[in-house]
mmCIF file of the N, C-alpha and C atoms, coordinates in Angstrom:
data_MODEL
# 
_entry.id   MODEL 
# 
loop_
_atom_site.group_PDB 
_atom_site.id 
_atom_site.type_symbol 
_atom_site.label_atom_id 
_atom_site.label_alt_id 
_atom_site.label_comp_id 
_atom_site.label_asym_id 
_atom_site.label_entity_id 
_atom_site.label_seq_id 
_atom_site.pdbx_PDB_ins_code 
_atom_site.Cartn_x 
_atom_site.Cartn_y 
_atom_site.Cartn_z 
_atom_site.occupancy 
_atom_site.B_iso_or_equiv 
_atom_site.pdbx_formal_charge 
_atom_site.auth_seq_id 
_atom_site.auth_comp_id 
_atom_site.auth_asym_id 
_atom_site.auth_atom_id 
_atom_site.pdbx_PDB_model_num 
ATOM 1   N N  . MET A 1 1  ? 0.846   -1.181 0.000  1.00 0.00 ? 1  MET A N  1 
ATOM 2   C CA . MET A 1 1  ? 0.000   0.000  0.000  1.00 0.00 ? 1  MET A CA 1 
ATOM 3   C C  . MET A 1 1  ? 0.886   1.236  0.000  1.00 0.00 ? 1  MET A C  1 
ATOM 4   N N  . GLY A 1 2  ? 0.348   2.349  -0.339 1.00 0.00 ? 2  GLY A N  1 
ATOM 5   C CA . GLY A 1 2  ? 1.119   3.582  -0.458 1.00 0.00 ? 2  GLY A CA 1 
ATOM 6   C C  . GLY A 1 2  ? 1.261   4.330  0.853  1.00 0.00 ? 2  GLY A C  1 
ATOM 7   N N  . ASP A 1 3  ? 1.736   5.536  0.720  1.00 0.00 ? 3  ASP A N  1 
ATOM 8   C CA . ASP A 1 3  ? 1.956   6.389  1.883  1.00 0.00 ? 3  ASP A CA 1 
ATOM 9   C C  . ASP A 1 3  ? 0.672   6.689  2.637  1.00 0.00 ? 3  ASP A C  1 
ATOM 10  N N  . VAL A 1 4  ? -0.404  6.839  1.924  1.00 0.00 ? 4  VAL A N  1 
ATOM 11  C CA . VAL A 1 4  ? -1.683  7.151  2.565  1.00 0.00 ? 4  VAL A CA 1 
ATOM 12  C C  . VAL A 1 4  ? -2.094  6.008  3.487  1.00 0.00 ? 4  VAL A C  1 
ATOM 13  N N  . GLY A 1 5  ? -1.905  4.780  3.046  1.00 0.00 ? 5  GLY A N  1 
ATOM 14  C CA . GLY A 1 5  ? -2.239  3.626  3.874  1.00 0.00 ? 5  GLY A CA 1 
ATOM 15  C C  . GLY A 1 5  ? -1.401  3.581  5.138  1.00 0.00 ? 5  GLY A C  1 
ATOM 16  N N  . GLU A 1 6  ? -0.123  3.869  5.003  1.00 0.00 ? 6  GLU A N  1 
ATOM 17  C CA . GLU A 1 6  ? 0.764   3.893  6.166  1.00 0.00 ? 6  GLU A CA 1 
ATOM 18  C C  . GLU A 1 6  ? 0.363   5.010  7.126  1.00 0.00 ? 6  GLU A C  1 
ATOM 19  N N  . ASP A 1 7  ? 0.032   6.153  6.580  1.00 0.00 ? 7  ASP A N  1 
ATOM 20  C CA . ASP A 1 7  ? -0.410  7.273  7.414  1.00 0.00 ? 7  ASP A CA 1 
ATOM 21  C C  . ASP A 1 7  ? -1.699  6.927  8.153  1.00 0.00 ? 7  ASP A C  1 
ATOM 22  N N  . PHE A 1 8  ? -2.623  6.280  7.467  1.00 0.00 ? 8  PHE A N  1 
ATOM 23  C CA . PHE A 1 8  ? -3.889  5.914  8.090  1.00 0.00 ? 8  PHE A CA 1 
ATOM 24  C C  . PHE A 1 8  ? -3.664  4.910  9.216  1.00 0.00 ? 8  PHE A C  1 
ATOM 25  N N  . ARG A 1 9  ? -2.796  3.920  8.997  1.00 0.00 ? 9  ARG A N  1 
ATOM 26  C CA . ARG A 1 9  ? -2.495  2.946  10.051 1.00 0.00 ? 9  ARG A CA 1 
ATOM 27  C C  . ARG A 1 9  ? -1.840  3.630  11.251 1.00 0.00 ? 9  ARG A C  1 
ATOM 28  N N  . ALA A 1 10 ? -0.947  4.561  10.987 1.00 0.00 ? 10 ALA A N  1 
ATOM 29  C CA . ALA A 1 10 ? -0.302  5.299  12.074 1.00 0.00 ? 10 ALA A CA 1 
ATOM 30  C C  . ALA A 1 10 ? -1.328  6.134  12.833 1.00 0.00 ? 10 ALA A C  1 
ATOM 31  N N  . TYR A 1 11 ? -2.247  6.755  12.107 1.00 0.00 ? 11 TYR A N  1 
ATOM 32  C CA . TYR A 1 11 ? -3.297  7.550  12.747 1.00 0.00 ? 11 TYR A CA 1 
ATOM 33  C C  . TYR A 1 11 ? -4.184  6.671  13.625 1.00 0.00 ? 11 TYR A C  1 
ATOM 34  N N  . ARG A 1 12 ? -4.568  5.505  13.120 1.00 0.00 ? 12 ARG A N  1 
ATOM 35  C CA . ARG A 1 12 ? -5.408  4.599  13.912 1.00 0.00 ? 12 ARG A CA 1 
ATOM 36  C C  . ARG A 1 12 ? -4.692  4.148  15.172 1.00 0.00 ? 12 ARG A C  1 
ATOM 37  N N  . ALA A 1 13 ? -3.396  3.856  15.077 1.00 0.00 ? 13 ALA A N  1 
ATOM 38  C CA . ALA A 1 13 ? -2.619  3.460  16.253 1.00 0.00 ? 13 ALA A CA 1 
ATOM 39  C C  . ALA A 1 13 ? -2.557  4.610  17.261 1.00 0.00 ? 13 ALA A C  1 
ATOM 40  N N  . TRP A 1 14 ? -2.341  5.833  16.773 1.00 0.00 ? 14 TRP A N  1 
ATOM 41  C CA . TRP A 1 14 ? -2.299  6.995  17.649 1.00 0.00 ? 14 TRP A CA 1 
ATOM 42  C C  . TRP A 1 14 ? -3.646  7.210  18.328 1.00 0.00 ? 14 TRP A C  1 
ATOM 43  N N  . LEU A 1 15 ? -4.732  7.078  17.566 1.00 0.00 ? 15 LEU A N  1 
ATOM 44  C CA . LEU A 1 15 ? -6.070  7.275  18.110 1.00 0.00 ? 15 LEU A CA 1 
ATOM 45  C C  . LEU A 1 15 ? -6.379  6.248  19.194 1.00 0.00 ? 15 LEU A C  1 
ATOM 46  N N  . LYS A 1 16 ? -5.977  5.014  18.975 1.00 0.00 ? 16 LYS A N  1 
ATOM 47  C CA . LYS A 1 16 ? -6.192  3.958  19.969 1.00 0.00 ? 16 LYS A CA 1 
ATOM 48  C C  . LYS A 1 16 ? -5.438  4.279  21.262 1.00 0.00 ? 16 LYS A C  1 
ATOM 49  N N  . GLU A 1 17 ? -4.206  4.720  21.139 1.00 0.00 ? 17 GLU A N  1 
ATOM 50  C CA . GLU A 1 17 ? -3.409  5.086  22.309 1.00 0.00 ? 17 GLU A CA 1 
ATOM 51  C C  . GLU A 1 17 ? -3.998  6.311  23.008 1.00 0.00 ? 17 GLU A C  1 
ATOM 52  N N  . LYS A 1 18 ? -4.482  7.273  22.248 1.00 0.00 ? 18 LYS A N  1 
ATOM 53  C CA . LYS A 1 18 ? -5.095  8.476  22.818 1.00 0.00 ? 18 LYS A CA 1 
ATOM 54  C C  . LYS A 1 18 ? -6.344  8.127  23.618 1.00 0.00 ? 18 LYS A C  1 
ATOM 55  N N  . LYS A 1 19 ? -7.180  7.244  23.085 1.00 0.00 ? 19 LYS A N  1 
ATOM 56  C CA . LYS A 1 19 ? -8.392  6.837  23.801 1.00 0.00 ? 19 LYS A CA 1 
ATOM 57  C C  . LYS A 1 19 ? -8.040  6.096  25.083 1.00 0.00 ? 19 LYS A C  1 
ATOM 58  N N  . LYS A 1 20 ? -7.003  5.267  25.032 1.00 0.00 ? 20 LYS A N  1 
ATOM 59  C CA . LYS A 1 20 ? -6.562  4.552  26.227 1.00 0.00 ? 20 LYS A CA 1 
ATOM 60  C C  . LYS A 1 20 ? -6.085  5.545  27.283 1.00 0.00 ? 20 LYS A C  1 
ATOM 61  N N  . SER A 1 21 ? -5.309  6.533  26.858 1.00 0.00 ? 21 SER A N  1 
ATOM 62  C CA . SER A 1 21 ? -4.814  7.562  27.766 1.00 0.00 ? 21 SER A CA 1 
ATOM 63  C C  . SER A 1 21 ? -5.972  8.364  28.363 1.00 0.00 ? 21 SER A C  1 
ATOM 64  N N  . ASN A 1 22 ? -6.941  8.732  27.539 1.00 0.00 ? 22 ASN A N  1 
ATOM 65  C CA . ASN A 1 22 ? -8.123  9.462  28.018 1.00 0.00 ? 22 ASN A CA 1 
ATOM 66  C C  . ASN A 1 22 ? -8.875  8.649  29.061 1.00 0.00 ? 22 ASN A C  1 
ATOM 67  N N  . SER A 1 23 ? -9.052  7.351  28.813 1.00 0.00 ? 23 SER A N  1 
ATOM 68  C CA . SER A 1 23 ? -9.773  6.484  29.746 1.00 0.00 ? 23 SER A CA 1 
ATOM 69  C C  . SER A 1 23 ? -9.065  6.428  31.086 1.00 0.00 ? 23 SER A C  1 
ATOM 70  N N  . GLU A 1 24 ? -7.753  6.220  31.054 1.00 0.00 ? 24 GLU A N  1 
ATOM 71  C CA . GLU A 1 24 ? -6.990  6.138  32.299 1.00 0.00 ? 24 GLU A CA 1 
ATOM 72  C C  . GLU A 1 24 ? -7.094  7.437  33.080 1.00 0.00 ? 24 GLU A C  1 
ATOM 73  N N  . TRP A 1 25 ? -6.966  8.568  32.397 1.00 0.00 ? 25 TRP A N  1 
ATOM 74  C CA . TRP A 1 25 ? -7.038  9.860  33.065 1.00 0.00 ? 25 TRP A CA 1 
ATOM 75  C C  . TRP A 1 25 ? -8.433  10.094 33.644 1.00 0.00 ? 25 TRP A C  1 
ATOM 76  N N  . SER A 1 26 ? -9.467  9.812  32.855 1.00 0.00 ? 26 SER A N  1 
ATOM 77  C CA . SER A 1 26 ? -10.848 10.040 33.293 1.00 0.00 ? 26 SER A CA 1 
ATOM 78  C C  . SER A 1 26 ? -11.189 9.200  34.512 1.00 0.00 ? 26 SER A C  1 
ATOM 79  N N  . LEU A 1 27 ? -10.814 7.928  34.486 1.00 0.00 ? 27 LEU A N  1 
ATOM 80  C CA . LEU A 1 27 ? -11.125 7.049  35.608 1.00 0.00 ? 27 LEU A CA 1 
ATOM 81  C C  . LEU A 1 27 ? -10.321 7.433  36.846 1.00 0.00 ? 27 LEU A C  1 
ATOM 82  N N  . ALA A 1 28 ? -9.098  7.894  36.664 1.00 0.00 ? 28 ALA A N  1 
ATOM 83  C CA . ALA A 1 28 ? -8.304  8.366  37.799 1.00 0.00 ? 28 ALA A CA 1 
ATOM 84  C C  . ALA A 1 28 ? -8.977  9.576  38.442 1.00 0.00 ? 28 ALA A C  1 
ATOM 85  N N  . LYS A 1 29 ? -9.519  10.475 37.626 1.00 0.00 ? 29 LYS A N  1 
ATOM 86  C CA . LYS A 1 29 ? -10.215 11.650 38.162 1.00 0.00 ? 29 LYS A CA 1 
ATOM 87  C C  . LYS A 1 29 ? -11.488 11.250 38.906 1.00 0.00 ? 29 LYS A C  1 
ATOM 88  N N  . LEU A 1 30 ? -12.242 10.298 38.368 1.00 0.00 ? 30 LEU A N  1 
ATOM 89  C CA . LEU A 1 30 ? -13.440 9.830  39.071 1.00 0.00 ? 30 LEU A CA 1 
ATOM 90  C C  . LEU A 1 30 ? -13.058 9.265  40.435 1.00 0.00 ? 30 LEU A C  1 
ATOM 91  N N  . ASP A 1 31 ? -11.986 8.467  40.474 1.00 0.00 ? 31 ASP A N  1 
ATOM 92  C CA . ASP A 1 31 ? -11.526 7.901  41.742 1.00 0.00 ? 31 ASP A CA 1 
ATOM 93  C C  . ASP A 1 31 ? -11.015 8.995  42.679 1.00 0.00 ? 31 ASP A C  1 
ATOM 94  N N  . GLU A 1 32 ? -10.286 9.949  42.139 1.00 0.00 ? 32 GLU A N  1 
ATOM 95  C CA . GLU A 1 32 ? -9.729  11.040 42.942 1.00 0.00 ? 32 GLU A CA 1 
ATOM 96  C C  . GLU A 1 32 ? -10.832 11.841 43.628 1.00 0.00 ? 32 GLU A C  1 
ATOM 97  N N  . TYR A 1 33 ? -11.920 12.088 42.923 1.00 0.00 ? 33 TYR A N  1 
ATOM 98  C CA . TYR A 1 33 ? -13.027 12.861 43.478 1.00 0.00 ? 33 TYR A CA 1 
ATOM 99  C C  . TYR A 1 33 ? -14.036 12.005 44.242 1.00 0.00 ? 33 TYR A C  1 
ATOM 100 N N  . GLY A 1 34 ? -13.774 10.699 44.330 1.00 0.00 ? 34 GLY A N  1 
ATOM 101 C CA . GLY A 1 34 ? -14.651 9.818  45.094 1.00 0.00 ? 34 GLY A CA 1 
ATOM 102 C C  . GLY A 1 34 ? -15.998 9.579  44.446 1.00 0.00 ? 34 GLY A C  1 
ATOM 103 N N  . ILE A 1 35 ? -16.058 9.658  43.147 1.00 0.00 ? 35 ILE A N  1 
ATOM 104 C CA . ILE A 1 35 ? -17.306 9.437  42.422 1.00 0.00 ? 35 ILE A CA 1 
ATOM 105 C C  . ILE A 1 35 ? -17.417 7.952  42.106 1.00 0.00 ? 35 ILE A C  1 
ATOM 106 N N  . SER A 1 36 ? -18.490 7.340  42.574 1.00 0.00 ? 36 SER A N  1 
ATOM 107 C CA . SER A 1 36 ? -18.664 5.908  42.327 1.00 0.00 ? 36 SER A CA 1 
ATOM 108 C C  . SER A 1 36 ? -19.293 5.690  40.958 1.00 0.00 ? 36 SER A C  1 
ATOM 109 N N  . TYR A 1 37 ? -18.929 4.586  40.341 1.00 0.00 ? 37 TYR A N  1 
ATOM 110 C CA . TYR A 1 37 ? -19.423 4.280  38.999 1.00 0.00 ? 37 TYR A CA 1 
ATOM 111 C C  . TYR A 1 37 ? -19.499 2.778  38.814 1.00 0.00 ? 37 TYR A C  1 
ATOM 112 N N  . GLN A 1 38 ? -20.276 2.377  37.841 1.00 0.00 ? 38 GLN A N  1 
ATOM 113 C CA . GLN A 1 38 ? -20.397 0.972  37.443 1.00 0.00 ? 38 GLN A CA 1 
ATOM 114 C C  . GLN A 1 38 ? -19.976 0.874  35.992 1.00 0.00 ? 38 GLN A C  1 
ATOM 115 N N  . THR A 1 39 ? -19.471 -0.289 35.637 1.00 0.00 ? 39 THR A N  1 
ATOM 116 C CA . THR A 1 39 ? -19.088 -0.488 34.248 1.00 0.00 ? 39 THR A CA 1 
ATOM 117 C C  . THR A 1 39 ? -19.723 -1.762 33.719 1.00 0.00 ? 39 THR A C  1 
ATOM 118 N N  . ARG A 1 40 ? -20.013 -1.753 32.465 1.00 0.00 ? 40 ARG A N  1 
ATOM 119 C CA . ARG A 1 40 ? -20.574 -2.936 31.817 1.00 0.00 ? 40 ARG A CA 1 
ATOM 120 C C  . ARG A 1 40 ? -19.575 -3.550 30.841 1.00 0.00 ? 40 ARG A C  1 
ATOM 121 N N  . ASN A 1 41 ? -18.811 -2.704 30.139 1.00 0.00 ? 41 ASN A N  1 
ATOM 122 C CA . ASN A 1 41 ? -17.899 -3.240 29.126 1.00 0.00 ? 41 ASN A CA 1 
ATOM 123 C C  . ASN A 1 41 ? -16.614 -2.425 28.997 1.00 0.00 ? 41 ASN A C  1 
ATOM 124 N N  . TYR A 1 42 ? -16.268 -1.646 29.998 1.00 0.00 ? 42 TYR A N  1 
ATOM 125 C CA . TYR A 1 42 ? -15.042 -0.847 30.043 1.00 0.00 ? 42 TYR A CA 1 
ATOM 126 C C  . TYR A 1 42 ? -14.978 0.282  29.022 1.00 0.00 ? 42 TYR A C  1 
ATOM 127 N N  . THR A 1 43 ? -16.030 0.512  28.297 1.00 0.00 ? 43 THR A N  1 
ATOM 128 C CA . THR A 1 43 ? -16.093 1.692  27.438 1.00 0.00 ? 43 THR A CA 1 
ATOM 129 C C  . THR A 1 43 ? -17.283 2.565  27.809 1.00 0.00 ? 43 THR A C  1 
ATOM 130 N N  . HIS A 1 44 ? -18.176 2.032  28.610 1.00 0.00 ? 44 HIS A N  1 
ATOM 131 C CA . HIS A 1 44 ? -19.401 2.727  29.011 1.00 0.00 ? 44 HIS A CA 1 
ATOM 132 C C  . HIS A 1 44 ? -19.523 2.605  30.523 1.00 0.00 ? 44 HIS A C  1 
ATOM 133 N N  . TYR A 1 45 ? -19.551 3.723  31.200 1.00 0.00 ? 45 TYR A N  1 
ATOM 134 C CA . TYR A 1 45 ? -19.661 3.738  32.650 1.00 0.00 ? 45 TYR A CA 1 
ATOM 135 C C  . TYR A 1 45 ? -20.970 4.403  33.041 1.00 0.00 ? 45 TYR A C  1 
ATOM 136 N N  . ILE A 1 46 ? -21.529 3.923  34.135 1.00 0.00 ? 46 ILE A N  1 
ATOM 137 C CA . ILE A 1 46 ? -22.795 4.450  34.633 1.00 0.00 ? 46 ILE A CA 1 
ATOM 138 C C  . ILE A 1 46 ? -22.522 5.098  35.982 1.00 0.00 ? 46 ILE A C  1 
ATOM 139 N N  . ILE A 1 47 ? -22.801 6.380  36.059 1.00 0.00 ? 47 ILE A N  1 
ATOM 140 C CA . ILE A 1 47 ? -22.594 7.140  37.285 1.00 0.00 ? 47 ILE A CA 1 
ATOM 141 C C  . ILE A 1 47 ? -23.966 7.500  37.831 1.00 0.00 ? 47 ILE A C  1 
ATOM 142 N N  . THR A 1 48 ? -24.197 7.178  39.107 1.00 0.00 ? 48 THR A N  1 
ATOM 143 C CA . THR A 1 48 ? -25.452 7.523  39.766 1.00 0.00 ? 48 THR A CA 1 
ATOM 144 C C  . THR A 1 48 ? -25.131 8.422  40.951 1.00 0.00 ? 48 THR A C  1 
ATOM 145 N N  . HIS A 1 49 ? -25.796 9.573  41.011 1.00 0.00 ? 49 HIS A N  1 
ATOM 146 C CA . HIS A 1 49 ? -25.555 10.531 42.087 1.00 0.00 ? 49 HIS A CA 1 
ATOM 147 C C  . HIS A 1 49 ? -26.845 11.300 42.352 1.00 0.00 ? 49 HIS A C  1 
ATOM 148 N N  . ASN A 1 50 ? -27.238 11.361 43.597 1.00 0.00 ? 50 ASN A N  1 
ATOM 149 C CA . ASN A 1 50 ? -28.458 12.072 44.005 1.00 0.00 ? 50 ASN A CA 1 
ATOM 150 C C  . ASN A 1 50 ? -29.676 11.637 43.202 1.00 0.00 ? 50 ASN A C  1 
ATOM 151 N N  . GLY A 1 51 ? -29.787 10.350 42.937 1.00 0.00 ? 51 GLY A N  1 
ATOM 152 C CA . GLY A 1 51 ? -30.941 9.830  42.220 1.00 0.00 ? 51 GLY A CA 1 
ATOM 153 C C  . GLY A 1 51 ? -30.923 10.069 40.725 1.00 0.00 ? 51 GLY A C  1 
ATOM 154 N N  . LYS A 1 52 ? -29.863 10.646 40.212 1.00 0.00 ? 52 LYS A N  1 
ATOM 155 C CA . LYS A 1 52 ? -29.740 10.887 38.771 1.00 0.00 ? 52 LYS A CA 1 
ATOM 156 C C  . LYS A 1 52 ? -28.727 9.907  38.187 1.00 0.00 ? 52 LYS A C  1 
ATOM 157 N N  . THR A 1 53 ? -28.953 9.511  36.950 1.00 0.00 ? 53 THR A N  1 
ATOM 158 C CA . THR A 1 53 ? -28.065 8.573  36.277 1.00 0.00 ? 53 THR A CA 1 
ATOM 159 C C  . THR A 1 53 ? -27.423 9.248  35.078 1.00 0.00 ? 53 THR A C  1 
ATOM 160 N N  . LEU A 1 54 ? -26.130 9.014  34.928 1.00 0.00 ? 54 LEU A N  1 
ATOM 161 C CA . LEU A 1 54 ? -25.359 9.607  33.846 1.00 0.00 ? 54 LEU A CA 1 
ATOM 162 C C  . LEU A 1 54 ? -24.590 8.501  33.132 1.00 0.00 ? 54 LEU A C  1 
ATOM 163 N N  . ASP A 1 55 ? -24.694 8.446  31.818 1.00 0.00 ? 55 ASP A N  1 
ATOM 164 C CA . ASP A 1 55 ? -23.888 7.532  31.016 1.00 0.00 ? 55 ASP A CA 1 
ATOM 165 C C  . ASP A 1 55 ? -22.614 8.269  30.643 1.00 0.00 ? 55 ASP A C  1 
ATOM 166 N N  . TYR A 1 56 ? -21.470 7.654  30.919 1.00 0.00 ? 56 TYR A N  1 
ATOM 167 C CA . TYR A 1 56 ? -20.186 8.317  30.700 1.00 0.00 ? 56 TYR A CA 1 
ATOM 168 C C  . TYR A 1 56 ? -19.275 7.422  29.869 1.00 0.00 ? 56 TYR A C  1 
ATOM 169 N N  . TYR A 1 57 ? -18.625 8.025  28.901 1.00 0.00 ? 57 TYR A N  1 
ATOM 170 C CA . TYR A 1 57 ? -17.708 7.312  28.008 1.00 0.00 ? 57 TYR A CA 1 
ATOM 171 C C  . TYR A 1 57 ? -16.308 7.887  28.231 1.00 0.00 ? 57 TYR A C  1 
ATOM 172 N N  . PRO A 1 58 ? -15.493 7.246  29.082 1.00 0.00 ? 58 PRO A N  1 
ATOM 173 C CA . PRO A 1 58 ? -14.219 7.842  29.476 1.00 0.00 ? 58 PRO A CA 1 
ATOM 174 C C  . PRO A 1 58 ? -13.197 7.986  28.356 1.00 0.00 ? 58 PRO A C  1 
ATOM 175 N N  . SER A 1 59 ? -13.293 7.189  27.314 1.00 0.00 ? 59 SER A N  1 
ATOM 176 C CA . SER A 1 59 ? -12.299 7.304  26.238 1.00 0.00 ? 59 SER A CA 1 
ATOM 177 C C  . SER A 1 59 ? -12.454 8.606  25.456 1.00 0.00 ? 59 SER A C  1 
ATOM 178 N N  . THR A 1 60 ? -13.662 9.165  25.468 1.00 0.00 ? 60 THR A N  1 
ATOM 179 C CA . THR A 1 60 ? -13.899 10.428 24.772 1.00 0.00 ? 60 THR A CA 1 
ATOM 180 C C  . THR A 1 60 ? -14.209 11.561 25.742 1.00 0.00 ? 60 THR A C  1 
ATOM 181 N N  . GLY A 1 61 ? -14.563 11.221 26.985 1.00 0.00 ? 61 GLY A N  1 
ATOM 182 C CA . GLY A 1 61 ? -14.929 12.233 27.964 1.00 0.00 ? 61 GLY A CA 1 
ATOM 183 C C  . GLY A 1 61 ? -16.348 12.734 27.794 1.00 0.00 ? 61 GLY A C  1 
ATOM 184 N N  . LEU A 1 62 ? -17.102 12.086 26.952 1.00 0.00 ? 62 LEU A N  1 
ATOM 185 C CA . LEU A 1 62 ? -18.476 12.523 26.687 1.00 0.00 ? 62 LEU A CA 1 
ATOM 186 C C  . LEU A 1 62 ? -19.456 11.818 27.609 1.00 0.00 ? 62 LEU A C  1 
ATOM 187 N N  . TRP A 1 63 ? -20.608 12.459 27.836 1.00 0.00 ? 63 TRP A N  1 
ATOM 188 C CA . TRP A 1 63 ? -21.670 11.870 28.639 1.00 0.00 ? 63 TRP A CA 1 
ATOM 189 C C  . TRP A 1 63 ? -22.982 12.113 27.961 1.00 0.00 ? 63 TRP A C  1 
# 
């Protein structure tokens, strides 16, 4: 494959590492602040606080 294919593979590898780094940082912050959470598949976390439920995706930081 050409240069574009190599660039795309490198980008995918970087993106995978970035998401892993984001997840580790996000979960460390949840633990640091004492926020309890449940996980179903390590990409989707469920946070319950004051009777409210929040779906959280630590690899992207979105909820």
